[in-house]
Structures are given as C-alpha cells and as structure tokens.
Backbone bond lengths (Angstrom), bond angles and torsions (degrees), N, CA, C in turn:
res aa  C-N    CA-C-N  psi(-1)  N-CA   C-N-CA  omega(-1)  CA-C   N-CA-C  phi
1 M - - - 1.380 - - 1.628 108.48 -
2 V 1.233 115.14 136.31 1.458 118.01 178.23 1.569 109.93 -117.88
3 V 1.300 114.65 129.47 1.486 119.86 -177.71 1.481 109.18 -118.32
4 F 1.363 118.55 133.07 1.455 124.02 -177.59 1.516 106.86 -110.28
5 Y 1.280 117.67 143.68 1.505 121.52 170.78 1.498 105.86 -127.58
6 T 1.250 116.67 142.03 1.493 123.23 170.91 1.495 110.79 -105.98
7 L 1.329 118.47 125.62 1.396 122.75 -179.11 1.548 111.43 -122.90
8 R 1.263 114.86 152.80 1.490 121.50 169.82 1.487 104.75 -104.63
9 L 1.354 116.49 120.53 1.417 117.77 -176.41 1.542 106.87 -108.04
10 P 1.343 118.04 147.97 1.425 123.85 -176.59 1.470 113.19 -76.36
11 C 1.319 121.53 -16.59 1.464 123.96 -176.66 1.532 108.06 -138.16
12 E 1.327 116.92 165.66 1.443 121.29 -177.81 1.533 110.46 -75.83
13 T 1.346 116.65 -33.66 1.465 118.52 -176.46 1.531 107.19 -127.02
14 P 1.332 117.33 96.55 1.463 118.83 -178.23 1.475 110.93 -78.26
15 S 1.330 117.32 158.03 1.459 119.42 173.13 1.495 111.52 -72.17
16 I 1.288 118.60 139.89 1.455 123.38 -173.54 1.511 110.80 -121.37
17 A 1.302 120.17 132.17 1.493 122.54 174.71 1.560 108.40 -113.37
18 V 1.197 119.21 123.75 1.470 124.00 -179.74 1.513 110.10 -125.59
19 Q 1.350 114.36 159.96 1.495 120.07 173.58 1.481 108.37 -94.58
20 K 1.373 113.14 118.35 1.438 116.86 -177.27 1.539 113.19 -58.68
21 S 1.283 120.53 -24.82 1.457 122.59 178.82 1.555 111.71 -69.17
22 E 1.347 117.71 -23.61 1.364 121.15 -176.02 1.556 117.85 -108.91
23 V 1.312 114.71 -15.10 1.466 120.80 -176.72 1.498 112.74 -127.01
24 S 1.260 120.16 126.65 1.515 119.10 174.87 1.513 109.87 -92.87
25 A 1.334 120.32 -23.96 1.448 121.18 178.21 1.586 108.32 -160.55
26 F 1.355 113.91 159.42 1.439 117.68 177.28 1.523 108.95 -152.89
27 V 1.273 115.40 150.45 1.493 122.13 178.99 1.516 108.35 -138.54
28 W 1.306 113.85 152.04 1.442 123.74 167.41 1.512 109.05 -100.68
29 L 1.325 117.53 114.73 1.440 119.29 -176.19 1.511 110.41 -103.95
30 P 1.343 120.56 117.77 1.444 120.86 175.38 1.546 106.01 -65.24
31 P 1.331 117.51 160.17 1.454 120.60 -176.42 1.568 115.79 -52.33
32 E 1.314 116.17 -39.88 1.513 118.38 -179.43 1.547 109.90 -67.51
33 S 1.296 117.14 -38.53 1.488 118.94 178.88 1.521 111.58 -68.57
34 L 1.318 116.27 -37.63 1.480 120.08 174.30 1.413 111.53 -60.21
35 R 1.287 115.19 -46.87 1.546 118.33 179.00 1.506 110.98 -56.87
36 K 1.325 119.12 -44.40 1.480 120.99 177.63 1.486 114.57 -62.62
37 V 1.375 115.14 -39.43 1.493 119.52 176.17 1.506 109.30 -59.77
38 L 1.301 118.79 -53.43 1.443 123.40 -172.99 1.544 111.41 -68.92
39 A 1.336 117.33 -25.49 1.450 120.15 177.85 1.525 110.30 -85.77
40 G 1.293 119.38 -6.66 1.480 122.64 -176.84 1.464 113.97 67.71
41 E 1.364 119.68 27.17 1.419 122.14 -178.67 1.483 111.60 -77.80
42 A 1.290 118.33 156.65 1.482 123.58 175.06 1.471 107.95 -63.95
43 C 1.330 118.99 129.24 1.425 123.43 -172.53 1.551 108.01 -126.74
44 E 1.396 115.38 103.47 1.438 121.48 -178.55 1.454 115.30 -92.61
45 E 1.358 115.11 -12.36 1.502 120.07 -178.76 1.530 111.96 -74.66
46 E 1.287 113.44 157.19 1.494 121.44 176.76 1.544 107.28 -101.42
47 I 1.315 115.43 147.02 1.427 123.58 -178.58 1.462 113.18 -130.32
48 A 1.353 116.56 141.19 1.510 120.87 178.97 1.511 107.54 -60.91
49 A 1.395 113.00 138.66 1.483 117.63 179.98 1.450 108.62 -144.72
50 G 1.323 115.81 159.59 1.437 123.59 170.32 1.540 106.23 -122.21
51 Y 1.289 117.36 147.68 1.495 117.68 -177.54 1.522 106.80 -157.41
52 V 1.353 114.03 159.60 1.418 123.48 177.46 1.506 108.64 -90.77
53 Q 1.296 115.21 121.21 1.489 119.84 177.95 1.517 111.61 -76.68
54 T 1.390 117.73 168.47 1.407 119.44 -174.55 1.555 115.35 -63.89
55 D 1.386 116.86 -19.03 1.356 118.85 176.67 1.553 113.22 -91.45
56 G 1.341 115.94 6.57 1.474 122.38 173.99 1.531 111.86 92.72
57 T 1.284 120.37 -5.64 1.500 120.01 -179.69 1.503 110.32 -85.93
58 M 1.293 116.79 154.45 1.477 121.63 -179.84 1.572 108.87 -88.25
59 A 1.332 113.89 141.76 1.466 118.43 174.90 1.474 106.15 -137.86
60 T 1.418 114.43 165.34 1.469 119.01 176.41 1.539 106.87 -128.98
61 G 1.313 113.98 160.82 1.411 119.19 -177.53 1.515 108.57 176.64
62 K 1.335 116.36 -162.63 1.469 121.56 -178.66 1.527 105.37 -118.58
63 V 1.367 115.02 140.95 1.460 121.65 176.75 1.470 107.47 -129.28
64 P 1.331 121.83 151.61 1.452 124.01 173.19 1.498 108.67 -64.08
65 L 1.322 117.77 131.43 1.436 120.91 176.59 1.492 114.40 -58.86
66 E 1.313 116.37 -26.52 1.461 123.37 177.29 1.576 111.49 -56.02
67 R 1.366 116.15 -37.69 1.481 120.80 -178.75 1.472 109.13 -66.56
68 I 1.316 120.38 -27.30 1.513 123.48 -176.65 1.478 106.87 -90.74
69 A 1.354 119.50 -35.13 1.424 121.24 -169.99 1.546 112.65 -70.03
70 R 1.257 116.41 -24.89 1.570 116.46 -177.77 1.491 108.46 -84.34
71 P 1.357 117.10 150.65 1.463 122.01 -177.44 1.569 107.46 -63.23
72 Y 1.362 113.11 149.42 1.475 120.68 176.49 1.578 107.90 -82.01
73 P 1.316 116.11 140.86 1.451 132.41 -10.53 1.468 110.93 -82.35
74 N 1.371 117.80 134.96 1.463 119.24 171.29 1.479 108.29 -103.33
75 E 1.371 114.96 -167.46 1.478 116.20 -177.88 1.527 115.04 -65.84
76 W 1.336 118.09 -14.94 1.422 122.92 -179.15 1.534 110.95 -99.75
77 K 1.340 115.83 2.29 1.459 123.35 -171.82 1.525 113.79 58.27
78 D 1.313 113.32 32.10 1.479 123.83 177.44 1.535 108.01 -115.44
79 G 1.278 116.27 -170.27 1.458 122.12 173.39 1.545 114.63 117.27
80 L 1.319 113.02 178.19 1.450 119.13 179.06 1.550 106.42 -96.88
81 A 1.353 115.59 130.42 1.486 118.81 174.88 1.472 108.81 -68.37
82 G 1.350 117.59 150.72 1.452 125.82 -174.33 1.530 114.01 -49.04
83 G 1.390 113.83 -46.86 1.476 118.94 -178.68 1.497 110.48 -64.30
84 H 1.331 120.38 -39.13 1.446 123.64 -179.41 1.550 108.37 -67.45
85 L 1.291 116.96 -42.44 1.412 121.45 178.90 1.544 111.58 -59.69
86 K 1.335 116.86 -47.68 1.471 119.54 176.39 1.503 112.62 -60.16
87 A 1.330 118.26 -41.23 1.428 120.32 179.26 1.479 113.81 -66.12
88 L 1.318 117.56 -38.47 1.512 120.33 177.55 1.529 109.28 -67.95
89 R 1.336 119.72 -38.49 1.470 120.96 179.89 1.505 107.85 -66.19
90 K 1.366 119.75 -42.26 1.400 119.35 -179.81 1.501 110.47 -66.78
91 F 1.310 118.48 -42.17 1.457 118.45 174.32 1.507 115.41 -52.87
92 V 1.327 114.60 -48.22 1.499 118.27 178.42 1.491 110.25 -63.87
93 E 1.312 120.83 -41.81 1.458 122.90 177.66 1.497 109.36 -55.54
94 L 1.294 120.97 -45.49 1.481 125.85 -175.29 1.483 110.35 -73.34
95 H 1.352 119.59 -25.85 1.494 119.88 -176.02 1.495 112.88 -117.42
96 H 1.301 113.90 29.33 1.519 119.29 -178.26 1.503 109.23 -97.97
C-alpha cells in the first residue's frame, strides 16, 4: 500500500531527520527538479543532499541531480529505486 500526504511547508528546504539504518541518502527536490527527474531529462544542476558516509555518520553536501535522476542502480550506485519512482509518478499524476 502506498499512502501520499500533501503538506504546505514554511520553507523551501526543510530540516530532515532520517534513520541511518534505513536510508543511505536523501534529497529535497523542488517541483521543477522533480519534474526533470520523472521526465528523464538531462539534469546538470546540483542539489542539496544528505547521505550516510562509509563510517556511518551523516553528512550533507551537493550532488549532481543526474546521479539521482537515473534508476537505481546506475553507474554511481545511486538513483531512485523502481518502487519509489513508480510512487512518485503516481503522486504527480494524482496531483497534476
């Protein structure tokens, strides 16, 4: 079962808390970046990201959107898993 929630956020980049044991990386995608990802467009911009380092600590930085836009696993061992990609496409379809 997939459940979607629509939220109004007070800022463009909210603070995010994740469990390191469940998430290897996370990004906040503005609507235009999400559109590019779902359309499979070439994405040269960089996006703020958080990720788990090899020592298990969390870090933040910028990653090329292209690394996230391609299905997992891509040549960088990044990307959106198939189930997440389908859920995001369905979400956009329902809220377009």
